[in-house]
C-alpha positions in Angstrom: 9.0 5.9 21.0 6.5 3.1 20.4 7.8 0.0 18.6 5.9 -2.2 16.1 6.3 -5.3 14.1 5.0 -5.0 10.5 2.7 -7.8 9.6 1.6 -6.6 6.1 2.4 -4.0 3.5 -0.1 -3.4 0.7 -0.4 -0.8 -2.1 -3.8 0.4 -3.0 -4.9 2.5 -5.9 -8.5 3.2 -4.9 -10.0 6.2 -3.1 -9.6 10.0 -3.1 -6.0 9.8 -2.0 -4.9 7.9 -5.1 -2.1 5.4 -4.9 -1.3 4.7 -1.3 0.7 2.2 0.9 -1.3 0.6 3.7 0.8 -0.9 6.6 -0.7 -3.1 9.3 1.5 -3.3 12.4 1.2 -4.8 15.9 2.7 -3.1 18.9 5.7 -4.7 20.5 5.8 -5.1 24.3 8.5 -6.0 26.7 7.7 -9.4 28.3 7.9 -8.8 32.0 7.7 -12.5 32.6 11.3 -12.8 31.5 12.6 -10.1 33.7 15.0 -12.5 35.5 16.4 -13.7 32.2 16.8 -10.2 30.9 18.8 -9.3 34.1 20.8 -12.5 33.9 21.8 -12.2 30.2 21.6 -8.4 29.8 19.0 -8.6 26.9 15.3 -7.8 26.6 12.6 -10.2 25.7 9.5 -9.1 23.7 6.0 -10.3 23.0 4.0 -9.4 19.9 1.5 -11.1 17.4 2.3 -11.8 13.8 -1.4 -11.9 12.8 -4.1 -9.2 12.9 -5.6 -8.7 16.3 -7.7 -6.0 18.1 -4.5 -4.1 18.8 -3.4 -4.0 15.1 -2.8 -0.5 13.9 -3.1 0.8 10.3 -0.7 3.3 8.9 -1.3 4.9 5.5 1.4 6.6 3.3 1.4 8.2 -0.2 2.9 5.6 -2.5 6.5 5.9 -3.5 8.9 3.1 -4.5 11.4 4.4 -1.9 8.9 4.2 0.9 7.7 0.7 0.1 11.3 -0.5 0.0 12.1 1.2 3.3 9.1 -0.4 5.0 10.1 -3.8 3.6 13.6 -3.4 5.0 12.1 -2.5 8.4 9.9 -5.6 8.4 12.9 -7.8 7.5 15.1 -6.2 10.2 12.4 -7.0 12.8 12.2 -10.6 11.7 15.9 -11.3 11.5 17.5 -9.0 14.2 14.6 -7.9 16.3 15.1 -4.3 15.2 11.5 -3.1 15.3 9.8 -0.4 13.4 9.7 2.9 15.3 7.5 5.4 13.4 7.5 9.0 14.7 4.0 9.6 16.1 4.4 13.3 15.3 4.3 12.5 11.6 0.8 11.0 11.7 -2.7 12.2 12.3 -5.9 10.3 13.1 -8.3 9.5 10.3 -10.7 6.6 9.3 -10.8 4.1 6.5 -13.6 1.9 5.2 -12.3 -1.6 4.9 -15.6 -3.0 3.7 -19.3 -2.0 3.8 -19.6 -2.6 7.6 -16.1 -2.1 8.8 -14.7 1.5 9.3 -11.3 1.4 11.0 -9.4 4.2 12.7 -6.0 4.7 11.0 -2.9 6.9 11.2 -2.3 9.0 8.0 1.0 10.4 7.2 1.2 14.2 7.4 2.4 14.3 3.8 -1.3 13.9 2.8 -1.9 17.3 4.4 1.1 18.7 2.7 -0.2 17.5 -0.6 -3.4 19.4 0.1 -1.4 22.5 0.9 0.6 22.1 -2.2 -2.7 21.9 -4.2 -3.5 25.4 -3.0 -0.8 26.6 -5.3 -2.0 24.4 -8.1 -2.0 27.3 -10.6 1.3 28.7 -9.5 3.2 27.4 -12.5 0.6 28.9 -14.9 0.7 32.3 -13.1 4.5 32.3 -13.2 4.6 31.4 -16.9 2.2 34.2 -17.9 4.2 36.7 -15.9 7.5 35.5 -17.5 5.9 35.7 -20.9 4.7 39.2 -20.3 8.3 40.2 -19.4 9.4 39.0 -22.8 6.7 40.7 -24.8 9.1 42.9 -26.7 11.3 40.1 -28.0 11.4 39.4 -31.8 9.7 42.6 -32.7 12.0 43.3 -35.7 9.6 45.8 -37.1 11.9 46.7 -40.0 11.8 43.1 -41.3 8.1 42.2 -40.7 5.9 41.8 -43.7 2.4 40.5 -44.4 2.4 37.1 -46.0 -0.3 34.9 -47.4 -0.6 31.1 -47.7 3.1 30.4 -47.1 3.8 26.7 -46.5 5.8 26.0 -43.3 8.0 23.0 -42.6 5.6 21.7 -39.9 3.0 21.1 -42.6 0.8 24.2 -42.0 0.0 27.1 -44.3 0.5 30.5 -42.7 -1.0 33.9 -43.3 -0.2 37.0 -41.3 2.7 38.9 -40.0 6.1 37.3 -40.4 9.9 37.8 -40.4 11.4 37.0 -43.7 15.0 35.6 -43.1 16.2 34.7 -46.6 14.1 31.8 -47.7 12.8 31.2 -44.2 9.4 32.6 -43.2 9.0 33.0 -39.4 5.5 33.9 -38.1 5.9 37.0 -35.9 2.9 39.0 -34.9 -0.8 38.2 -35.5 -1.4 35.4 -38.0 -3.3 32.2 -38.7 -1.9 28.7 -39.4 -4.0 26.1 -41.3 -3.2 22.4 -41.1 -4.9 20.9 -44.1 -3.7 17.4 -43.3 -5.5 17.6 -39.9 -8.9 18.4 -41.2 -8.1 22.1 -41.7 -7.3 22.7 -38.0 -6.6 26.4 -37.4 -4.4 28.2 -34.9 -4.5 32.0 -34.6 -2.7 34.2 -32.3 0.3 36.5 -31.7 3.3 34.6 -32.9 6.8 35.5 -31.7 9.8 34.0 -33.4 7.7 31.3 -34.9 6.1 30.2 -31.6 2.5 30.9 -30.6 2.0 33.4 -27.8 0.1 33.0 -24.6 -3.4 33.5 -26.0 -4.7 31.7 -29.1 -7.7 30.6 -31.0 -7.7 26.9 -31.7 -10.3 25.5 -34.2 -11.0 21.8 -34.7 -13.7 21.7 -37.5 -16.7 19.6 -36.7 -15.5 19.2 -33.1 -14.9 22.4 -31.1 -13.1 25.7 -30.9 -11.2 27.2 -28.0 -10.0 30.7 -27.3 -8.0 31.8 -24.3 -4.7 31.1 -22.6 -2.4 28.5 -24.1 1.0 26.9 -23.5 2.3 25.4 -26.7 -1.2 25.1 -28.2 -2.6 23.5 -25.0 -5.3 25.3 -23.0 -3.9 26.8 -19.8 -5.5 29.7 -17.8 -8.8 31.3 -18.7 -10.5 29.9 -21.7 -13.8 29.6 -23.5 -14.7 26.5 -25.5 -17.6 26.2 -28.0 -18.7 22.8 -29.1 -21.6 22.5 -31.6 -23.5 25.4 -29.9 -22.7 24.3 -26.4 -20.1 26.2 -24.3 -17.7 25.9 -21.4 -15.9 28.8 -19.6 -13.4 28.3 -16.9 -9.8 27.9 -15.9 -7.7 25.3 -17.7 -4.6 23.4 -16.7 -2.6 21.1 -18.9 -5.4 21.0 -21.5 -8.0 19.9 -19.0 -10.8 21.9 -17.3 -9.4 22.9 -13.9 -12.3 25.0 -12.6 -15.7 25.3 -14.3 -17.0 28.9 -14.1 -19.5 28.6 -16.9 -22.2 30.5 -15.0 -20.1 33.6 -15.1 -20.2 33.5 -18.9 -23.8 32.2 -19.5 -25.5 35.5 -19.9 -22.9 37.0 -22.2 -22.9 33.9 -24.4 -26.6 33.7 -24.8 -26.7 37.5 -25.5 -24.3 36.8 -28.4 -26.2 33.8 -29.9 -28.3 34.4 -33.0 -25.9 37.2 -34.1 -22.7 37.1 -36.0 -20.0 36.0 -33.5 -16.5 36.7 -34.7 -13.0 37.1 -33.5 -10.8 40.2 -33.5 -7.2 40.9 -32.6 -5.8 44.0 -31.0 -2.0 44.4 -30.9 -0.4 46.7 -28.4 1.8 46.7 -25.3 -0.3 43.8 -24.1 -2.0 42.2 -27.2 -5.4 40.6 -26.9 -7.9 38.5 -28.7 -11.6 39.5 -28.7 -14.4 37.0 -29.2 -18.1 37.9 -29.5 -20.1 40.6 -31.2 -17.3 42.9 -32.5 -17.7 46.7 -32.3 -19.1 48.6 -35.2 -20.5 52.1 -35.8 -23.9 50.7 -34.7 -22.9 48.8 -31.5 -20.3 48.4 -28.8 -18.3 45.3 -28.2 -20.0 42.4 -26.4 -18.2 39.2 -25.3 -14.7 38.2 -24.1 -11.3 39.8 -24.4 -8.3 37.6 -23.6 -5.1 39.4 -22.8 -1.6 38.0 -23.3 -0.9 38.6 -19.6 -3.5 36.0 -18.8 -6.4 38.4 -17.8 -9.8 38.1 -19.3 -12.6 40.7 -19.5 -16.2 39.5 -19.9 -18.9 42.0 -20.6 -20.0 44.9 -22.8 -18.4 48.1 -23.9 -19.9 51.5 -23.5 -18.7 53.0 -26.8 -19.5 52.0 -30.4 -16.8 51.2 -32.9 -14.0 50.6 -30.5 -12.2 47.8 -28.7 -11.0 49.8 -25.8 -11.8 48.2 -22.4 -14.2 50.9 -21.4 -17.5 49.4 -20.3 -19.1 47.1 -17.7 -17.0 44.0 -17.2 -16.0 41.1 -15.0 -12.2 41.1 -14.9 -10.5 37.9 -14.0 -6.7 37.9 -13.7 -4.5 34.9 -14.2 -4.0 34.4 -10.4 -7.8 34.5 -9.9 -8.1 38.1 -8.6 -11.5 39.4 -9.7 -13.2 42.8 -10.1 -16.7 43.6 -11.3 -18.0 47.0 -12.4 -17.3 49.8 -14.8 -13.9 50.2 -16.4 -12.1 52.9 -18.4 -9.3 51.7 -20.7 -9.0 48.6 -18.5 -8.9 50.4 -15.2 -11.7 49.9 -12.6 -13.5 53.2 -12.0 -16.7 51.9 -10.4 -16.4 48.8 -8.3 -19.5 46.6 -7.8 -19.9 43.5 -5.7 -20.5 40.2 -7.5 -24.1 40.2 -6.4 -24.7 43.8 -7.5 -23.2 43.2 -10.9 -25.2 40.1 -11.7 -28.4 41.6 -10.4 -28.0 44.6 -12.5 -26.6 43.2 -15.8 -27.7 39.6 -16.2 -30.8 37.5 -16.4 -29.2 34.1 -17.0 -26.7 34.0 -14.1 -28.1 31.2 -11.9 -25.2 29.3 -10.5 -22.7 32.0 -10.3 -23.3 32.3 -6.5 -21.8 28.9 -6.1 -18.3 30.5 -6.4 -17.4 33.6 -4.4 -14.9 35.6 -6.4 -13.5 37.2 -3.2 -12.2 33.8 -2.0 -9.3 31.7 -3.0 -11.6 29.8 -5.4 -8.7 28.6 -7.7 -6.8 27.0 -4.8 -7.7 23.5 -6.0 -9.3 21.9 -9.0 -12.9 20.7 -9.3 -12.8 17.2 -7.9 -15.3 15.9 -10.6 -16.9 13.7 -7.8 -20.6 13.8 -7.4 -23.2 12.2 -5.1 -26.2 11.3 -7.3 -29.4 12.2 -5.4 -32.0 11.5 -8.2 -32.2 10.3 -11.8 -34.9 9.6 -14.3 -35.3 8.8 -18.0 -37.3 11.5 -20.0 -37.9 12.4 -23.6 -36.6 15.6 -25.0 -38.0 17.0 -28.3 -34.5 17.8 -29.6 -32.4 15.1 -28.1 -34.8 12.1 -27.8 -34.6 9.8 -24.8 -32.2 11.1 -22.2 -31.0 10.2 -18.7 -31.5 13.2 -16.4 -29.3 13.2 -13.3 -29.4 15.5 -10.2 -26.1 15.4 -8.3 -24.2 17.3 -5.6 -20.5 18.1 -5.9 -18.4 16.3 -3.2 -16.8 19.7 -2.3 -20.0 21.0 -0.7 -21.0 17.9 1.2 -20.5 17.7 5.0 -20.9 15.0 7.6 -24.6 14.8 8.5 -25.3 15.6 12.2 -28.7 14.0 12.4 -28.1 11.1 10.0 -29.7 13.0 7.1 -27.8 14.7 4.3 -28.9 18.4 4.0 -28.0 20.7 1.2 -28.9 24.0 -0.5 -30.8 23.4 -3.8 -28.7 26.1 -5.4 -25.7 23.7 -5.1 -27.4 21.1 -7.2 -25.8 20.1 -10.6 -27.7 18.7 -13.5 -26.5 16.2 -16.1 -28.1 15.0 -19.4 -26.9 11.7 -20.9 -28.0 9.3 -23.6 -30.6 7.0 -22.1 -28.6 3.8 -22.9 -29.9 0.9 -20.8 -26.6 -0.6 -19.8 -25.2 2.8 -18.7 -28.3 3.8 -16.8 -28.4 0.4 -15.0 -24.8 0.7 -13.8 -25.2 4.3 -12.7 -28.4 3.4 -10.8 -26.7 0.4 -9.0 -23.7 2.4 -8.0 -25.6 5.5 -6.9 -27.9 3.3 -4.7 -24.8 2.2 -2.8 -24.0 5.9 -2.2 -20.8 5.8 -4.2 -19.4 9.0 -5.6 -19.7 9.3 -9.4 -16.3 10.2 -11.0 -17.1 12.7 -13.8 -14.7 13.8 -16.5 -16.1 17.4 -16.9 -14.3 17.7 -20.3 -16.8 15.1 -21.6 -19.6 17.7 -21.0 -20.5 21.2 -22.2 -22.9 23.7 -20.8 -26.4 24.3 -21.9 -28.9 26.7 -20.4 -32.6 25.7 -20.3 -35.4 24.5 -18.1 -34.4 21.6 -15.8 -36.4 19.6 -13.3 -35.1 19.3 -9.8 -36.4 16.0 -8.6 -35.8 16.6 -4.9 -37.9 19.7 -4.8 -40.2 18.9 -7.7 -39.5 22.3 -9.1 -38.8 23.3 -12.7 -36.6 26.3 -13.4 -33.9 27.7 -15.8 -30.4 26.6 -15.0 -27.1 25.6 -16.6 -26.8 21.9 -17.0 -24.0 19.6 -18.2 -24.8 18.2 -21.7 -22.8 15.0 -22.5 -20.6 14.9 -25.6 -22.5 11.9 -27.0 -25.6 14.0 -27.3 -23.8 16.3 -29.8 -21.7 13.6 -31.5 -18.4 14.1 -29.8 -15.9 11.7 -28.2 -16.0 10.9 -24.5 -14.4 8.7 -21.9 -15.8 6.4 -19.2 -19.3 7.3 -18.0 -19.7 4.7 -15.3 -16.6 5.3 -13.1 -17.5 5.3 -9.4 -15.5 5.6 -6.2 -14.8 2.2 -4.5 -16.2 3.1 -1.1 -19.3 4.7 0.5 -19.6 8.5 0.5 -19.8 8.5 4.3 -16.3 7.1 4.5 -15.1 9.9 2.2 -16.8 12.5 4.4 -15.1 11.1 7.5 -11.8 11.4 5.8 -12.5 15.0 4.9 -13.4 15.8 8.5 
């Protein structure tokens, strides 16, 4: 096993791998010139450099306090007792690291980085298990003989509750469908299927003058499939820990724009698996159109066949909590006519551009959207509704591959479009960083989806597409807009290879 002397140990918080430990070490060689002394005194003599040389090797580990302490002990043992560091070569794989603009070095990365990526493939496992566990407890706290309808009952937490409840002496415990209103928090509202006082696994969360969310929740925090509406702009996707995990807005665009201009409302259906419906509710004149979120984590997106009923009979996209998808015709929630994703969207939608970016037959929820984009073009333009805006065309890092001929090639269908306020300082920083081919780190929760005509600056075409509309344009809060990666995109692509 090869031996090394450690010459430096640094921790680094930049780059796609997050917080890492970078170790520089020089190989230790037995000094053959002292063979006669080694034989005479029964000990070996070594030669090595304590400064960086052409033979210096770089090892990279995920950061932990234990690992950095262990490495420091190894360095000290070599210095004091000539007990050199002996890393197991089977625990590393070859990669590259950009030291500076003109220096790309070959490195050895610890296999735990690959294990982290494998672990990411089960990034929704906890959400899936929690929904399945919740479903198994759906009968708890029924207590039908004690459930009553209450109205405007103050609760100890500071809310006022209306809906089904268990009355236990002087205690009112929400149990069944109901609505809580928090007047001290700007009339925030929470509606859903309460059990024993706690909210179930699907809920409607309303924050007046900000946004509303309907979909899967854990303790009032978005988890699983959800739909967010912020001042007329929307987002549909898979949430984790309150943050957007995977943006699937193109799958909901046509339905949402079919609902706009009509009375959008919410309905609740209690049953073996209760569900919340959001959209154009069924009446004697029309069938249901919109979203139905089930407490087992499944969502149905589409339109019913029959008027005046909520039954899941119609044409839908069904997305289960683990990502399994089905498109076609359903009867009472069961698929009776299967259609491919392409067949479904060609037949039933007109505003579906972008849905082809995600193939529902793949393991598309295996990892979160990176939120990293390569900006390929930007310009300032004037919009009649929004005024001066900064329009950005960018490619998600996930679809980029190492150029074979030196030129980056891409499918225009993969392009993403962003609209921001045309603030001079922000535009200048974004322009400077993008010209250095740094990846733009985007917080997708700072944007909502809008469907309209966009200009693709690389092809000089104008067409209808979803684009990301920044919160500042609709008067909402946002985080850092000018966060960029610390190294060139080519270095990141080499790491990905």
